C-alpha positions in Angstrom: -43.7 36.7 -37.1 -39.9 37.1 -36.8 -39.9 37.4 -33.0 -42.1 34.4 -32.6 -39.6 32.4 -34.7 -36.7 33.6 -32.7 -38.5 32.6 -29.5 -39.3 29.2 -30.9 -35.7 28.5 -31.8 -34.0 30.1 -28.8 -32.6 33.1 -30.6 -32.1 35.9 -28.1 -30.5 38.5 -30.3 -29.8 38.8 -34.0 -28.3 41.0 -36.7 -31.2 42.1 -38.9 -31.3 43.4 -42.5 -33.7 42.9 -45.4 -33.2 43.2 -49.1 -29.6 43.7 -50.4 -27.8 45.7 -53.0 -31.0 47.0 -54.6 -33.4 50.0 -54.2 -35.7 47.8 -52.1 -33.0 47.6 -49.5 -33.5 51.3 -48.8 -37.0 50.4 -47.6 -36.0 47.3 -45.6 -33.1 49.2 -44.0 -35.6 51.6 -42.4 -37.8 48.6 -41.4 -34.8 47.0 -39.7 -34.1 50.1 -37.7 -37.7 50.5 -36.7 -37.7 46.9 -35.4 -34.5 47.7 -33.4 -36.3 50.8 -32.0 -39.1 48.5 -30.8 -36.8 45.7 -29.7 -33.5 47.2 -28.7 -32.5 44.2 -26.6 -32.9 41.8 -29.4 -32.0 43.4 -32.8 -28.9 44.9 -34.2 -29.8 46.6 -37.5 -27.4 46.6 -40.5 -28.0 48.5 -43.8 -27.6 47.2 -47.3 -29.1 49.9 -49.5 -26.0 51.3 -51.0 -25.4 51.7 -54.8 -21.7 50.9 -55.2 -21.5 53.0 -58.4 -24.2 55.6 -57.6 -23.6 59.3 -57.2 -25.4 59.3 -53.8 -23.7 56.2 -52.4 -21.3 58.0 -50.1 -23.9 60.3 -48.8 -26.1 57.3 -48.0 -23.2 55.5 -46.3 -22.4 58.4 -44.0 -26.1 59.1 -43.3 -26.9 55.6 -42.2 -23.7 55.3 -40.2 -24.5 58.6 -38.4 -28.0 57.3 -37.7 -26.4 54.6 -35.7 -26.7 51.3 -37.7 -24.4 48.7 -36.3 -23.0 47.4 -39.5 -23.0 47.6 -43.3 -24.3 44.7 -45.4 -25.0 42.4 -46.8 -23.4 44.1 -49.8 -22.8 42.1 -52.9 -19.1 42.5 -53.8 -19.2 40.2 -56.7 -21.7 37.7 -58.1 -21.8 35.7 -61.3 -23.0 32.3 -60.1 -25.8 32.9 -57.6 -29.2 33.4 -59.2 -30.3 35.4 -56.2 -27.6 38.0 -56.4 -26.0 38.0 -59.9 -28.6 40.4 -61.4 -29.0 42.8 -58.5 -28.7 46.4 -59.7 -26.4 47.7 -57.0 -23.9 44.8 -56.9 -20.2 45.4 -57.3 -18.0 44.0 -60.1 -15.5 43.0 -57.5 -15.1 43.7 -53.7 -12.6 46.6 -54.1 -14.4 48.5 -56.9 -16.6 51.6 -56.9 -17.4 52.8 -53.4 -15.9 49.7 -51.7 -12.7 51.5 -50.7 -14.7 54.3 -49.0 -16.9 51.7 -47.4 -13.9 50.0 -45.8 -12.5 53.3 -44.7 -15.8 54.2 -43.0 -15.8 50.7 -41.4 -12.5 51.6 -39.7 -13.7 55.1 -38.8 -17.0 54.0 -37.2 -15.9 50.6 -36.0 -18.6 48.8 -37.9 -18.3 45.5 -39.7 -18.9 45.1 -43.4 -20.7 41.9 -44.5 -19.7 41.2 -48.1 -21.2 38.6 -50.4 -18.7 37.2 -52.9 -19.3 34.5 -55.5 -17.6 32.6 -56.8 -15.4 32.3 -53.7 -12.2 31.9 -55.7 -10.3 33.6 -58.5 -10.4 37.3 -59.4 -13.1 38.4 -56.8 -11.0 36.8 -54.0 -7.8 38.4 -55.4 -9.4 41.8 -55.1 -10.8 41.0 -51.7 -7.3 40.4 -50.6 -6.2 43.7 -52.0 -9.0 45.4 -50.0 -7.9 43.5 -46.8 -4.3 44.6 -47.3 -5.2 48.2 -48.0 -7.6 48.5 -45.1 -6.0 46.8 -42.1 -8.3 48.5 -39.6 -11.6 47.6 -41.4 -13.7 44.8 -40.1 -14.5 42.8 -43.2 -16.8 39.7 -42.9 -16.9 37.2 -45.7 -20.6 36.4 -45.8 -21.6 32.7 -45.7 -18.0 31.9 -46.8 -18.6 28.2 -46.4 -21.2 28.1 -49.3 -19.6 26.1 -52.2 -16.2 26.7 -50.5 -14.0 24.2 -48.7 -12.5 24.9 -45.4 -8.9 25.0 -46.7 -9.7 27.9 -49.0 -11.1 29.9 -46.0 -8.2 28.9 -43.8 -5.7 30.3 -46.2 -7.5 33.7 -46.3 -7.9 33.8 -42.5 -4.2 33.1 -41.9 -3.1 35.7 -44.4 -5.5 38.5 -43.3 -6.1 39.2 -39.6 -8.9 41.7 -40.4 -11.0 39.1 -42.2 -13.9 37.5 -40.3 -15.8 34.4 -41.3 -19.6 34.1 -41.4 -20.6 30.5 -41.2 -24.0 29.5 -42.6 -24.3 26.1 -40.9 -27.6 25.4 -42.6 -25.9 25.3 -46.0 -23.3 22.8 -45.0 -25.7 20.6 -43.1 -28.8 20.6 -45.2 -28.2 22.1 -48.7 -27.8 19.3 -51.3 -25.2 21.4 -53.0 -22.8 21.2 -50.1 -19.8 18.8 -50.5 -18.7 19.2 -46.9 -20.0 18.3 -43.4 -20.2 20.4 -40.3 -17.3 18.4 -38.9 -15.1 19.4 -41.8 -15.2 23.0 -40.6 -14.5 22.3 -36.9 -10.7 22.6 -37.1 -11.1 25.9 -39.0 -13.5 27.4 -36.5 -11.4 26.2 -33.5 -8.3 27.8 -35.1 -10.1 31.1 -35.4 -12.7 31.2 -32.6 -12.4 35.0 -32.2 -13.1 35.8 -35.9 -16.0 33.5 -36.6 -19.8 34.1 -36.5 -22.7 31.9 -37.1 -25.7 33.0 -39.2 -28.9 31.7 -40.7 -28.6 33.6 -44.0 -32.4 34.0 -43.6 -32.7 30.3 -44.1 -31.7 30.5 -47.7 -32.4 27.2 -49.5 -33.2 25.3 -46.3 -35.7 27.3 -44.3 -35.2 29.2 -41.1 -35.9 26.2 -38.8 -33.2 24.0 -40.3 -30.8 26.9 -40.5 -31.0 27.4 -36.7 -31.0 23.6 -36.1 -27.8 23.3 -38.0 -26.2 26.0 -35.7 -27.1 23.9 -32.7 -25.7 20.8 -34.3 -22.5 22.7 -35.0 -22.3 23.8 -31.4 -22.3 20.1 -30.3 -19.1 19.6 -32.2 -17.2 22.6 -30.7 -15.6 23.5 -27.4 -17.9 25.4 -25.0 -15.6 28.4 -25.1 -15.7 28.5 -28.9 -19.5 28.2 -28.9 -19.8 31.2 -26.6 -17.6 33.3 -28.8 -19.1 32.5 -32.2 -22.7 32.6 -30.9 -22.5 36.0 -29.3 -19.3 37.2 -27.7 -17.4 38.1 -30.9 -20.1 40.2 -32.5 -21.1 41.7 -29.2 -17.6 42.9 -28.6 -17.6 44.7 -31.9 -20.9 46.4 -31.2 -20.0 47.3 -27.6 -16.8 49.0 -28.9 -18.7 51.3 -31.2 -18.8 54.9 -29.9 -21.9 57.1 -30.2 -22.1 59.0 -33.5 -22.0 62.8 -33.8 -25.7 62.7 -34.8 -26.6 60.7 -31.6 -24.7 63.1 -29.4 -26.4 66.1 -31.0 -29.8 64.5 -30.5 -28.9 63.9 -26.8 -27.9 67.5 -26.4 -31.4 68.5 -27.7 -33.3 66.1 -25.5 -31.2 66.4 -22.3 -28.5 69.1 -22.5 -27.0 68.2 -19.1 -26.5 64.5 -19.9 -23.0 63.1 -19.3 -22.2 61.2 -22.5 -18.6 60.5 -21.7 -19.2 56.8 -20.9 -21.8 56.0 -23.5 -21.3 53.7 -26.4 -23.6 53.6 -29.5 -26.0 51.1 -28.0 -26.3 53.0 -24.7 -26.8 56.3 -26.6 -29.6 54.7 -28.6 -31.4 53.4 -25.6 -31.2 56.7 -23.8 -32.5 58.6 -26.9 -35.4 56.2 -27.3 -36.3 56.6 -23.6 -36.1 60.4 -23.7 -38.1 60.6 -26.9 -40.8 58.4 -25.3 -40.9 60.7 -22.3 -41.3 63.7 -24.6 -44.3 62.3 -26.4 
């Protein structure tokens, strides 16, 4: 199972989501949250079941954010090349269309990151991403697996121009996918230039398998400074999560379970853990 795989490869904590930009994601979003409830020290659930053009999209966004998910995504902001995403029913035409402006506004309001898939990683979709970055300076926008079919110079230009853009590095693609035209070493200067805005991911092992995806991350770590390894492996994403305040829904639930609880020093994660413990006691 997933936990056994994490244990095998030394993955202590992970961001978790399932299907993306489709009705199935509404199901897997719930599954991710339940896995978090069972393993709150190891899992940070994101949600991806948002119809960018649907009438209920904004209601779903607010509902899931109030439930206490730690991030939004992966959301397909544009896709015309990838066979896995180009036909998804809830994808966006570009990453500033439909509900995307509201999504970025809520990112800033709740302090949650937005993980956005964009392909191709050049041209019109990227132009509109830049519009979104300029219009939402307080949003936390992560370019998902930005190194896929994308040279480091392209990413560096975006990162230098937009301080609210973060870079999700799928090391497994660069190291092991035959479609990659770069090596891990090619990305080292970029990562060392932006150690506070880079994360590593497995992209669920897409195209290479989970084992090689994690192996590639360790191979990347061998090329980086120890300080950068600590930041991109955990410190960057953990800082974002730790800064998230409890939601109004969490505070209301705590008031029901333990009216005298002092919530002034709680963040979202601490509120979750307290709620889970109080609910277990009440059973």
